[in-house]
C-alpha angles and dihedrals in degrees: 000000000000117000089241093048091047093046095045103040110137118253091233117082114261115250114266114247112243136197126240091282094052095254122133112273124249116219093223094055107027136054130359128106093308089065094038090057090072090052090049086053095059090041093055094044095045093050088047090055098044095040092054088057102037100042094051097031094103089062091054096043093047100036103036107018090041100223114160113260098255091046091047090052090051092048088056096045092045090049094050091042091053091052092056095041090054087057085083090060091049092049092048094049091047098048094039109036122350109034124229099282098052092042090053094046094048098047093038088068090047090055091046091054089052092053091050092050091048090052092051092047091051092047102047114074092207090064095054136058118261113280112272138160106240095198093053097038097048091085093050101050101289135258128297108276118221110258144151115019093357092055091045093054091047096051093041091055092043095052094043084060090047093050094049097043094044094053091044100051104070092040094054090056095040095044091050092049090047088066088073128068105220090193093060120092108282090004096124092052092049090048091053089049089052092055090052089048090050090053090048088054089049091051092048092052092047092048094053091045095049095046114028100023096042089048089053091049090051098046105027101031137264091271091063091044092052089047091055089050088055090051091050090051091051090051089051091055089051089053091050094051093044092067097045095109092056102045127115104220125200108217115233113256103204126261110349091201096060096072090046091050090049091055093054093044093048093045091050093047089053096040091124093054118100121233117200111262094225116085088216091060100039088109100027096133095314114048120051089198093087087086086076086081131226092273096060103121096224101042092117095044127084091005091171087075090062087074088072086074097051110119107220102172115070116250120244143136092265097038116120110233117250117254116266085239088061103036121036131188125250090247092057092050090048092050091051093047091050092052091050093045095055093050096086091050089051092049092053092063096057096086089049090060091046086063089051089055091059092054090055095047123018095026089056090052089044088058091048089061092054136073105280097181123116120248091033115253092007131121093247116142090218114099127181112236103236092228089058090067087079087068091068097080092044092052088052092046092055084070098034098052095058089043090052092050097042102035114016098041095054090045094049091043090061092046099044104024088229114137094222093046095242124021122252093253091051089051092051090048093054090051094049091047093057103039093082089065089063091061092043090056091046092051094049093049094046092052090050091046092053091049091050091048090053087057089049093251130125122219119219115265088232088079090077092055094092094061090054093045094051092047091049092057090045092051093050089062101036102041098045093040092052094049092048091046094053094043091055090051088049091055087056089050091055103218108027103086097124095038097051090043086054089061087070090061092040086063088058089051095053090044092056093043089050088053091056090047093049092050091053094044094047091051091049096046096043097042106127091016108096095343141014092250098039130246093318101021101108132069089231118079089203088067096038125080099229090151092064090049089054091050090053091053091049090055091047090051092054092049090047092054092056090048088053091052090056094045093048091050090051092046094053094049114099109048112114089335091307092155089092093040094058104085126213110287093008110143103198143031123263125251113267125247090270091056094247124140120260103183 
């Protein structure tokens, strides 16, 4: 068990995992990778379905619904952002009331209904505007934009998909991880392997979506493509139900927000009380929080919350106990401190996901303005769908993820003494350090593409491959590291696995919303400077300054990385006096004296 997990385990006993009938699980029959495989099945199929929609959605919104390019990009980023923001709702419902399995089953059908409605809307002419070429018609007044009932049907279908997918995502990760007992011998290593397997499943689903399904959308129509997404979602639900008899299920524990709210209320009501300054004496007769132990990572942080554990009323056989809203347990204070402590790490991943938003929107349009034929410049009838370029990093990652697990992890384990090879925070740091290079590559290629277009030449679409490759490597480190990091904090919290895992997806949400905000702000600030509509104000990339927008994101990514370094250093301070041990710029904590991983 990690030092932090050991030091911060709640005083209350953890809930016993149960089978589908509510009986205590047996290790020989429940859990393990054989149960997690069914969860990996729905994860791969669901991401296949949603990726085929989300990654090529800008083509549909721009080309068939006739939204202007900047509005179409915002429709996509708002849709994807809503998916990830709704992950918080899915995590809350799961941890508090429904449990992972029933949350996944319920919202899986919601997502399926959205795919079916999207397919119908794309198939029936009366639910779409009249066909029109946006690029040709822009000079003559433009095409008819979808509105009224047509727009209502479109957004209803789109946000049914968002609601279902959002509530599914954190529970797929958490339910799969729940199949492993991290406290058992070798459990932490198997859990780390599961997270790599989950990312492999994610990459496989993305790869199929961005090649086969996008090809179908391009050649057979979006209605057929959306229908295949619906079929994939249905197959995922079958996979989920097939493993029901083997799952280890964590029972819901009631509202996860109530204990946190009690801590803040109790701390505020006792704000004038004095808690001993020494962590050794925090509970010496007055503060119950001393039970947190000297090794609790965040003992020295947020010390005002320790006042929630101050016992004001004298103890005695006839003394009425204080209200839970006046006196909190050490475990509740610890849970609240942990949630506050991970917030800066979460915030540092938002810019990373803003970069991801560009690869799903403007980079697709960038590819559309290039020569998509293979071989480049030839007379071949085969053309690469621009959205399929996003499959390149996932194809590469299908080889890199097993190599990381089988080669790099054992090597790093011998060098660092950390059971997972490198710690989750180190993994996040590597990803954030490299993502800026993706935007640098994108900016250089876009500048060259505009120059070539001015000379009436078209560059090969293969020139934008490097920006996808660099981002793919960066995502392998950041995404998996962040999920593993939050899940380990959730284990310390006791009953917040799905909710804290949902914070990973909430980072995606804020990243995509930030993208929409940046597009609007950049257009407003740069209007009249390099174009009447600003850098991104036209429907023609040859007139826009997308390259300058990419350079701005590269600079933001560099600044964000240095912010992460400071936040990670602050986070790691506090274990066994580790504040002095964490050197300047060091991203993660050291292994303890026993060689066990801290984080």
